[in-house]
All heavy atoms as an XYZ file, in Angstrom:
707
protein
N       0.761     -1.150     -0.047
C      -0.031     -0.024     -0.118
C       0.953      1.260     -0.025
O       1.913      1.308      0.658
C      -0.901     -0.044      1.254
C      -1.848      1.277      1.331
S      -2.837      1.232      2.763
C      -4.115      0.036      2.309
N       0.614      2.281     -0.861
C       1.339      3.460     -0.968
C       1.103      4.198      0.351
O      -0.039      4.322      0.976
C       0.888      4.255     -2.180
N       2.089      5.067      0.797
C       2.015      5.973      1.944
C       0.862      7.080      1.608
O       0.731      7.416      0.474
C       3.252      6.493      2.172
C       4.026      6.404      0.815
C       3.502      5.198      0.183
N       0.221      7.484      2.592
C      -0.677      8.565      2.328
C      -0.020      9.917      1.904
O       1.126     10.204      2.155
C      -1.403      8.794      3.753
C      -0.474      8.335      4.716
C       0.301      7.189      4.017
N      -0.713     10.790      1.210
C      -0.260     12.033      0.761
C       0.272     12.857      1.968
O      -0.234     12.528      3.092
C      -1.354     12.775      0.012
C      -2.337     11.680     -0.239
C      -2.117     10.544      0.756
N       1.162     13.672      1.818
C       1.773     14.551      2.774
C       0.654     15.153      3.673
O      -0.175     15.833      3.156
C       2.662     15.624      2.287
O       3.202     16.375      3.369
N       0.733     14.967      5.080
C      -0.281     15.581      5.917
C      -1.387     14.810      6.170
O      -2.198     14.989      7.181
N      -1.786     13.848      5.330
C      -3.040     12.985      5.597
C      -2.749     12.074      6.649
O      -1.664     11.567      6.842
C      -3.235     12.287      4.324
C      -4.622     11.412      4.247
C      -5.039     10.827      3.011
O      -5.331     11.605      2.170
O      -4.969      9.581      3.089
N      -3.780     11.807      7.437
C      -3.716     10.842      8.559
C      -4.880      9.943      8.475
O      -5.896     10.132      7.790
C      -3.772     11.663      9.884
C      -5.101     12.245     10.217
C      -6.171     11.595     10.737
C      -5.269     13.535      9.868
C      -7.350     12.146     11.063
C      -6.598     14.132     10.112
C      -7.569     13.376     10.642
N      -4.583      8.803      9.172
C      -5.649      7.678      9.308
C      -5.583      7.235     10.803
O      -4.481      6.840     11.192
C      -5.283      6.630      8.307
O      -6.255      5.533      8.516
N      -6.682      7.135     11.431
C      -6.716      6.648     12.673
C      -7.791      5.473     12.734
O      -8.884      5.671     12.271
C      -7.196      7.654     13.795
C      -6.152      8.814     13.772
C      -7.321      7.038     15.104
C      -6.559      9.915     14.702
N      -7.415      4.319     13.152
C      -8.286      3.237     13.145
C      -8.375      2.467     14.481
O      -7.348      2.219     15.034
C      -7.782      2.147     12.121
O      -7.609      2.705     10.804
C      -8.781      0.966     11.957
N      -9.684      2.244     14.911
C      -9.795      1.608     16.255
C     -10.560      0.341     15.869
O     -11.571      0.443     15.288
C     -10.546      2.446     17.173
C     -10.975      1.896     18.526
C      -9.742      1.579     19.364
C     -11.845      2.801     19.211
N     -10.036     -0.800     16.269
C     -10.746     -2.085     15.914
C     -10.966     -2.770     17.275
O     -10.155     -2.766     18.258
C     -10.079     -2.996     15.084
O      -8.768     -3.198     15.477
C     -10.015     -2.461     13.674
N     -12.073     -3.483     17.436
C     -12.413     -4.273     18.596
C     -13.013     -5.602     18.175
O     -13.910     -5.642     17.369
C     -13.373     -3.578     19.525
C     -13.424     -4.080     20.928
C     -14.093     -3.145     21.831
C     -14.188     -3.860     23.194
N     -13.923     -3.066     24.319
N     -12.745     -6.807     18.648
C     -11.642     -7.111     19.638
C     -10.245     -6.985     19.047
O     -10.041     -6.802     17.867
C     -11.908     -8.434     20.027
C     -12.544     -9.189     18.835
C     -13.382     -8.008     18.139
N      -9.184     -7.068     19.973
C      -7.862     -6.879     19.524
C      -7.476     -7.850     18.456
O      -6.804     -7.633     17.412
C      -6.945     -6.961     20.674
C      -5.461     -6.668     20.402
C      -5.027     -5.438     20.384
C      -4.618     -7.751     20.163
C      -3.699     -5.096     20.127
C      -3.313     -7.457     19.885
C      -2.783     -6.195     19.887
N      -7.785     -9.222     18.700
C      -7.353    -10.237     17.850
C      -8.381    -10.535     16.842
O      -9.658    -10.844     17.155
C      -7.100    -11.500     18.573
O      -6.034    -11.134     19.564
C      -6.527    -12.652     17.818
N      -8.216    -10.372     15.686
C      -9.104    -10.822     14.521
C      -8.424    -11.714     13.553
O      -7.190    -11.851     13.447
C      -9.544     -9.434     13.859
O      -8.545     -8.809     13.199
C     -10.317     -8.528     14.872
N      -9.331    -12.198     12.577
C      -8.807    -13.115     11.605
C      -9.875    -13.074     10.415
O     -10.961    -12.506     10.647
C      -8.643    -14.522     12.164
O      -9.918    -15.146     12.349
N      -9.500    -13.635      9.311
C     -10.535    -13.498      8.188
C     -11.848    -14.248      8.573
O     -12.924    -13.886      8.146
C      -9.757    -14.292      7.015
C      -8.330    -14.064      7.389
C      -8.210    -14.102      8.789
N     -11.704    -15.422      9.411
C     -12.931    -16.094      9.749
C     -13.581    -15.393     10.976
O     -14.786    -15.769     11.282
C     -12.616    -17.500     10.122
O     -11.640    -17.596     11.216
N     -12.900    -14.466     11.619
C     -13.400    -13.733     12.791
C     -13.239    -12.275     12.628
O     -12.166    -11.703     13.146
C     -12.881    -14.348     14.119
O     -13.253    -13.577     15.142
N     -14.023    -11.538     11.901
C     -13.682    -10.127     11.578
C     -13.937     -9.383     12.857
O     -14.697     -9.751     13.860
C     -14.776     -9.804     10.617
C     -15.896    -10.707     10.734
C     -15.264    -11.940     11.291
N     -13.411     -8.082     12.983
C     -13.727     -7.306     14.172
C     -15.256     -6.985     14.358
O     -15.892     -6.835     13.270
C     -12.881     -5.984     13.913
C     -12.645     -5.985     12.437
C     -12.592     -7.432     11.962
N     -15.545     -6.941     15.560
C     -17.207     -6.674     15.763
C     -17.290     -5.208     15.607
O     -18.413     -4.787     15.242
C     -17.520     -7.066     17.221
O     -16.580     -6.427     18.148
C     -17.470     -8.641     17.396
N     -16.307     -4.352     15.811
C     -16.505     -2.967     15.623
C     -15.195     -2.352     15.038
O     -14.039     -2.756     15.351
C     -16.699     -2.146     16.916
O     -17.839     -2.625     17.470
N     -15.302     -1.420     14.044
C     -14.195     -0.780     13.414
C     -14.537      0.636     13.241
O     -15.581      0.997     12.494
C     -13.739     -1.442     12.146
C     -12.462     -0.908     11.533
C     -12.076     -1.755     10.250
C     -10.829     -1.222      9.662
N     -10.530     -2.082      8.520
N     -13.768      1.595     13.619
C     -13.945      3.033     13.342
C     -12.643      3.592     12.668
O     -11.516      3.463     13.221
C     -14.116      3.840     14.688
C     -15.312      3.301     15.438
C     -14.265      5.327     14.362
C     -15.425      3.788     16.799
N     -12.812      4.194     11.539
C     -11.776      4.800     10.772
C     -12.021      6.269     10.646
O     -13.108      6.712     10.153
C     -11.633      4.150      9.328
C     -11.300      2.675      9.339
C     -11.278      2.132      7.914
O     -12.449      1.906      7.535
O     -10.134      1.776      7.439
N     -10.954      7.106     10.817
C     -11.104      8.518     10.659
C      -9.886      8.844      9.671
O      -8.845      8.681     10.017
C     -10.976      9.271     12.007
C     -12.052      8.851     12.964
C     -11.046     10.774     11.707
C     -11.914      9.325     14.402
N     -10.230      9.448      8.574
C      -9.238      9.789      7.486
C      -9.419     11.300      7.179
O     -10.579     11.676      6.872
C      -9.403      8.945      6.309
C      -9.328      7.337      6.624
C      -8.459      9.177      5.257
C      -9.831      6.401      5.606
N      -8.346     11.875      7.149
C      -8.401     13.323      6.760
C      -7.040     14.074      6.709
O      -5.989     13.353      6.620
N      -7.021     15.344      6.784
C      -5.826     16.156      6.865
C      -6.078     17.153      7.966
O      -7.138     17.610      8.278
C      -5.597     16.916      5.561
C      -5.400     15.952      4.394
C      -5.187     16.789      3.069
O      -4.375     17.787      3.132
O      -5.864     16.452      2.130
N      -4.852     17.538      8.631
C      -5.061     18.650      9.652
C      -5.671     19.860      9.000
O      -5.467     20.135      7.971
C      -3.637     18.854     10.113
C      -2.809     17.597      9.626
C      -3.611     17.047      8.490
N      -6.462     20.542      9.961
C      -7.113     21.790      9.594
C      -8.134     21.716      8.516
O      -8.525     22.692      7.841
C      -6.098     22.878      9.239
C      -5.136     23.151     10.345
O      -5.476     23.323     11.482
N      -3.856     23.146     10.029
N      -8.626     20.452      8.212
C      -9.630     20.271      7.232
C     -10.637     19.190      7.693
O     -10.328     18.362      8.578
C      -8.967     19.745      5.976
C      -8.063     20.661      5.296
C      -8.006     20.358      3.842
N      -7.263     21.544      3.214
C      -6.841     21.374      2.089
N      -6.921     20.291      1.322
N      -6.146     22.421      1.494
N     -11.863     19.095      7.149
C     -12.844     18.113      7.566
C     -12.233     16.695      7.383
O     -11.449     16.577      6.427
C     -14.002     18.371      6.810
C     -13.900     19.789      6.295
C     -12.421     20.099      6.184
N     -12.825     15.789      8.105
C     -12.329     14.359      8.040
C     -13.583     13.557      7.754
O     -14.743     13.846      8.063
C     -11.602     13.897      9.278
N     -13.292     12.301      7.197
C     -14.300     11.358      6.889
C     -14.315     10.245      8.062
O     -13.210      9.808      8.391
C     -14.151     10.609      5.545
O     -14.195     11.653      4.474
C     -15.157      9.704      5.229
N     -15.446      9.909      8.541
C     -15.480      8.831      9.528
C     -16.288      7.678      9.054
O     -17.386      7.818      8.562
C     -16.188      9.436     10.787
C     -15.460     10.580     11.331
C     -16.343      8.349     11.902
C     -16.243     11.429     12.410
N     -15.677      6.471      9.112
C     -16.436      5.231      8.635
C     -16.581      4.389      9.888
O     -15.475      4.101     10.604
C     -15.630      4.597      7.632
C     -15.485      5.412      6.280
O     -16.470      5.924      5.849
N     -14.303      5.463      5.809
N     -17.681      3.865     10.260
C     -17.946      2.934     11.358
C     -18.510      1.711     10.738
O     -19.531      1.773     10.004
C     -18.989      3.584     12.363
C     -19.265      2.623     13.502
C     -18.472      4.965     12.866
N     -17.945      0.548     11.183
C     -18.479     -0.751     10.585
C     -18.690     -1.581     11.827
O     -17.715     -1.747     12.716
C     -17.348     -1.428      9.635
O     -17.051     -0.408      8.608
C     -17.907     -2.615      9.079
N     -19.805     -2.305     11.899
C     -20.110     -3.181     12.946
C     -20.626     -4.520     12.410
O     -21.360     -4.551     11.430
C     -21.197     -2.547     13.861
O     -20.754     -1.393     14.404
N     -20.086     -5.544     13.045
C     -20.610     -6.907     12.577
C     -21.581     -7.423     13.831
O     -20.950     -7.459     14.997
C     -19.442     -7.832     12.391
C     -18.666     -7.642     11.164
N     -18.944     -8.262      9.998
C     -17.542     -6.839     10.977
C     -18.125     -7.874      9.037
N     -17.264     -6.892      9.682
N     -22.740     -7.581     13.557
C     -23.735     -7.915     14.697
C     -24.363     -9.297     14.366
O     -24.302     -9.777     13.244
C     -24.703     -6.930     14.860
C     -23.965     -5.666     15.363
C     -25.500     -6.634     13.570
N     -25.026     -9.825     15.336
C     -25.842    -11.060     15.146
C     -25.048    -12.283     15.386
O     -23.829    -12.220     15.720
N     -25.716    -13.427     15.346
C     -25.044    -14.699     15.522
C     -23.926    -14.771     14.487
O     -24.001    -14.526     13.300
C     -25.991    -15.841     15.347
N     -22.758    -15.229     14.929
C     -21.559    -15.399     14.159
C     -21.125    -14.089     13.449
O     -20.446    -14.155     12.528
C     -21.867    -16.432     13.067
C     -22.433    -17.808     13.539
C     -21.420    -18.501     14.491
O     -20.345    -18.499     14.155
N     -21.929    -19.136     15.547
N     -21.616    -13.044     13.887
C     -21.286    -11.678     13.366
C     -21.466    -11.597     11.832
O     -20.627    -11.031     11.037
C     -19.836    -11.377     13.680
O     -19.607    -11.249     15.046
N     -22.575    -12.144     11.330
C     -22.799    -12.299      9.885
C     -23.390    -10.917      9.288
O     -23.419    -10.821      8.127
C     -23.631    -13.439      9.436
C     -25.095    -13.309      9.743
C     -25.595    -13.661     11.128
O     -24.661    -13.749     12.039
N     -26.804    -13.747     11.237
N     -24.060    -10.096     10.148
C     -24.734     -8.917      9.633
C     -23.749     -7.806      9.770
O     -23.179     -7.483     10.795
C     -25.915     -8.643     10.527
O     -26.840     -9.592     10.501
C     -26.690     -7.359      9.950
N     -23.559     -7.110      8.563
C     -22.619     -5.878      8.543
C     -23.498     -4.613      8.571
O     -24.423     -4.512      7.708
C     -21.793     -6.030      7.283
C     -20.802     -4.861      6.945
C     -19.778     -4.752      8.126
C     -20.180     -5.057      5.579
N     -23.107     -3.678      9.477
C     -23.756     -2.369      9.518
C     -22.593     -1.343      9.247
O     -21.613     -1.342     10.006
C     -24.498     -2.088     10.816
C     -25.509     -3.139     11.094
C     -24.946     -0.689     10.929
C     -26.184     -3.047     12.495
N     -22.807     -0.547      8.171
C     -21.720      0.463      7.937
C     -22.443      1.863      7.936
O     -23.499      2.062      7.472
C     -21.160      0.180      6.573
N     -21.667      2.828      8.527
C     -22.214      4.174      8.642
C     -21.019      5.069      8.199
O     -19.869      4.747      8.499
C     -22.556      4.532     10.096
C     -23.723      3.785     10.535
C     -24.084      4.115     11.910
C     -25.146      3.173     12.514
N     -25.417      3.556     13.887
N     -21.297      6.238      7.517
C     -20.270      7.118      7.063
C     -20.763      8.484      7.490
O     -21.954      8.893      7.540
C     -20.175      7.020      5.601
C     -18.863      7.898      5.196
C     -18.727      7.841      3.624
O     -18.631      6.558      3.225
O     -18.478      8.810      3.038
N     -19.684      9.314      8.044
C     -20.029     10.688      8.428
C     -18.887     11.541      8.149
O     -17.900     11.229      7.557
N     -19.064     12.779      8.676
C     -17.906     13.765      8.649
C     -17.636     14.414      9.955
O     -18.479     14.459     10.798
C     -18.270     14.905      7.556
N     -16.418     14.912     10.075
C     -16.008     15.523     11.233
C     -15.486     16.997     10.830
O     -14.610     17.076      9.873
C     -14.971     14.811     11.961
S     -14.257     15.352     13.472
N     -15.826     18.023     11.462
C     -15.326     19.307     11.095
C     -13.878     19.626     11.410
O     -13.365     18.973     12.195
C     -16.326     20.529     11.531
C     -16.345     20.677     13.039
O     -15.318     20.548     13.634
O     -17.364     21.103     13.481
N     -13.245     20.559     10.849
C     -11.888     20.817     10.955
C     -11.495     21.037     12.491
O     -10.372     20.771     12.953
C     -11.420     22.161     10.118
N     -12.334     21.931     13.205
C     -12.063     22.168     14.571
C     -12.032     20.870     15.425
O     -11.076     20.705     16.222
C     -13.036     23.018     15.134
C     -12.801     23.486     16.548
C     -13.959     24.495     17.101
O     -14.211     25.490     16.329
O     -14.475     24.230     18.238
N     -12.890     19.883     15.097
C     -12.828     18.591     15.837
C     -11.691     17.798     15.488
O     -11.185     16.995     16.256
C     -14.178     17.837     15.640
C     -15.354     18.593     16.303
O     -15.137     19.297     17.215
O     -16.580     18.239     15.825
N     -11.187     17.822     14.176
C     -10.113     17.177     13.662
C      -8.920     17.627     14.429
O      -8.080     16.763     14.907
C      -9.881     17.295     12.176
C      -8.526     16.865     11.650
C     -11.026     16.611     11.307
N      -8.684     18.890     14.575
C      -7.583     19.407     15.275
C      -7.521     19.046     16.782
O      -6.526     18.594     17.389
C      -7.461     20.881     15.240
C      -7.211     21.424     13.902
O      -6.627     20.624     12.988
N      -7.637     22.675     13.435
N      -8.815     18.926     17.370
C      -8.816     18.438     18.713
C      -8.485     17.060     18.910
O      -7.821     16.653     19.786
C     -10.340     18.783     19.264
C     -10.423     18.364     20.807
C     -11.776     18.876     21.379
O     -12.495     19.542     20.771
O     -12.017     18.317     22.493
N      -9.062     16.167     17.906
C      -8.674     14.774     17.897
C      -7.107     14.484     17.744
O      -6.575     13.746     18.454
C      -9.392     14.025     16.817
C      -9.061     12.553     16.528
C      -9.530     11.696     17.754
C      -9.713     12.095     15.251
N      -6.567     15.310     16.902
C      -5.100     15.150     16.708
C      -4.229     15.613     18.014
O      -3.368     14.851     18.291
C      -4.694     16.068     15.450
C      -5.258     15.634     14.187
S      -5.098     13.879     13.762
C      -3.254     13.839     13.543
N      -4.778     16.485     18.661
C      -4.070     16.939     19.957
C      -4.341     15.762     20.915
O      -3.401     15.542     21.828
C      -4.757     18.137     20.501
C      -4.319     19.476     19.660
O      -3.289     19.337     18.859
O      -5.015     20.444     19.773
N      -5.470     15.065     20.898
C      -5.684     14.045     21.934
C      -4.890     12.708     21.617
O      -4.511     12.096     22.565
C      -7.181     13.641     21.856
C      -8.116     14.724     22.579
C      -9.625     14.387     22.266
C      -7.864     14.892     23.972
N      -4.675     12.417     20.325
C      -4.064     11.183     20.005
C      -2.459     11.372     20.005
O      -1.761     10.459     19.970
C      -4.477     10.521     18.800
C      -5.928     10.202     18.893
C      -4.310     11.275     17.460
N      -1.976     12.615     19.798
C      -0.422     12.848     19.707
C       0.232     12.209     20.742
O       1.236     11.601     20.557
C      -0.361     14.332     19.551
C       1.136     14.518     19.017
C       1.209     16.195     18.772
C       0.369     16.562     17.532
N       0.567     17.904     17.158
N      -0.202     12.290     22.083
C       0.568     11.645     23.137
C       0.671     10.168     23.006
O       1.499      9.570     23.630
C      -0.082     12.075     24.498
C      -0.873     13.285     24.087
C      -1.265     13.099     22.599
N      -0.257      9.478     22.385
C      -0.253      8.082     22.215
C       0.802      7.492     21.264
O       1.166      6.456     21.356
C      -1.607      7.561     21.717
C      -2.888      7.988     22.575
C      -4.089      7.522     21.924
C      -2.771      7.277     23.990
N       1.315      8.463     20.301
C       2.228      7.957     19.352
C       3.564      7.359     19.897
O       4.135      6.534     19.317
C       2.540      9.053     18.341
C       1.360      9.405     17.492
C       1.412     10.496     16.492
O       2.166     11.394     16.756
N       0.756     10.460     15.409
N       3.932      7.848     20.982
C       5.259      7.328     21.502
C       5.049      6.108     22.506
O       6.126      5.558     23.002
N       3.888      5.679     22.823
C       3.691      4.595     23.758
C       4.045      3.232     23.205
O       3.978      3.093     21.930
C       2.262      4.490     24.210
C       1.761      5.739     25.024
C       0.336      5.717     25.332
C       2.579      5.966     26.215
N       4.610      2.359     24.018
C       4.926      1.107     23.565
C       3.623      0.283     22.958
O       2.469      0.571     23.326
C       5.402      0.328     24.771
C       5.445      1.277     25.830
C       4.779      2.512     25.468
N       3.874     -0.561     21.847
C       2.761     -1.238     21.257
C       3.365     -2.625     20.761
O       4.528     -2.795     20.681
C       2.215     -0.458     20.160
O       3.235     -0.276     19.146
N       2.429     -3.471     20.518
C       2.690     -4.794     19.864
C       1.614     -5.189     18.882
O       0.443     -4.958     19.104
C       2.740     -5.836     20.996
O       2.814     -7.202     20.381
N       2.024     -5.625     17.637
C       1.025     -6.037     16.699
C       0.348     -7.372     17.034
O      -0.734     -7.626     16.501
C       1.803     -6.158     15.326
C       3.191     -6.303     15.873
C       3.391     -5.660     17.224
N       0.962     -8.058     17.908
C       0.491     -9.436     18.251
C      -0.062     -9.597     19.601
O      -0.701    -10.591     19.913
C       1.601    -10.514     18.095
C       2.234    -10.413     16.704
O       1.381    -10.231     15.650
O       3.430    -10.441     16.610
N       0.089     -8.618     20.588
C      -0.287     -8.821     21.913
C      -1.006     -7.585     22.460
O      -0.621     -6.425     22.134
C       0.922     -9.079     22.692
C       0.620     -9.390     24.193
C       1.871     -9.800     24.941
C       1.525     -9.947     26.452
N       2.616    -10.073     27.264
N      -2.108     -7.797     23.181
C      -2.918     -6.668     23.815
C      -2.180     -6.326     25.100
O      -2.588     -6.718     26.204
C      -4.343     -7.166     24.070
C      -5.217     -6.151     24.624
O      -4.780     -4.936     24.637
O      -6.304     -6.397     25.028
N      -1.083     -5.458     25.004
C      -0.285     -5.191     26.181
C      -0.974     -4.381     27.247
O      -0.515     -4.304     28.434
C       1.080     -4.623     25.837
C       0.944     -3.280     24.978
C       1.833     -5.540     24.999
C       2.211     -2.699     24.737
N      -2.142     -3.653     26.841
C      -2.771     -2.742     27.824
C      -4.145     -3.422     28.323
O      -4.726     -2.910     29.190
C      -3.187     -1.459     27.112
C      -1.885     -0.629     26.761
C      -1.468     -0.536     25.520
C      -1.211      0.039     27.810
C      -0.312      0.080     25.107
C      -0.003      0.691     27.452
C       0.424      0.728     26.218
O       1.598      1.416     25.853
N      -4.393     -4.539     27.791
C      -5.535     -5.349     28.295
C      -6.894     -4.702     28.125
O      -7.934     -4.955     28.889
N      -7.028     -3.940     26.973
C      -8.388     -3.256     26.715
C      -9.094     -4.010     25.495
O     -10.221     -3.464     25.173
C      -8.194     -1.736     26.478
C      -7.674     -1.045     27.708
C      -7.336     -1.521     25.274
N      -8.606     -4.933     25.043
C      -9.202     -5.749     23.864
C      -9.660     -4.833     22.790
O     -10.686     -5.019     22.187
C     -10.404     -6.486     24.323
C     -10.714     -7.629     23.454
O      -9.933     -8.107     22.683
O     -11.979     -8.031     23.334
N      -8.780     -3.882     22.363
C      -8.934     -3.065     21.225
C      -7.629     -2.602     20.633
O      -6.699     -2.604     21.331
C      -9.716     -1.682     21.668
N      -7.581     -2.319     19.297
C      -6.385     -1.972     18.596
C      -6.563     -0.560     18.151
O      -7.516     -0.360     17.397
C      -6.156     -2.954     17.498
C      -4.805     -2.684     16.713
C      -4.671     -3.561     15.520
N      -4.816     -5.058     15.935
C      -3.709     -5.852     16.188
N      -2.511     -5.357     16.011
N      -3.924     -7.043     16.469
N      -5.603      0.320     18.286
C      -5.565      1.621     17.862
C      -4.427      1.763     16.945
O      -3.275      1.574     17.308
C      -5.497      2.637     18.983
C      -5.497      4.115     18.644
C      -6.862      4.557     17.971
C      -5.209      4.941     19.798
N      -4.630      2.149     15.756
C      -3.464      2.329     14.700
C      -3.473      3.783     14.287
O      -4.562      4.285     13.797
C      -3.744      1.422     13.393
C      -2.613      1.698     12.503
C      -3.822     -0.032     13.858
N      -2.373      4.364     14.422
C      -2.267      5.766     14.160
C      -1.379      6.054     12.885
O      -0.517      5.333     12.696
C      -1.640      6.603     15.306
C      -2.311      6.527     16.559
C      -1.502      7.219     17.687
C      -3.636      7.127     16.569
């Protein structure tokens, strides 16, 4: 996958932490945008028995909220992480 254009960011939160093709995440939130501009928000949920029903929603976030979000997640960028282990015990994965 090519890197995003300069300044573009992508924040993804998935739950549960461990997923596979046969066991998709029950919830996924993606926020894609650029600083000082509106962002797109995509929310995907798998519900029902065996998580077979997919519910997708799309929305927007204004520039002021994008700047506030970036200020909130900036301190998280330096924290330890592991692609294979839920080291914080919250059963969620945050990708910045």
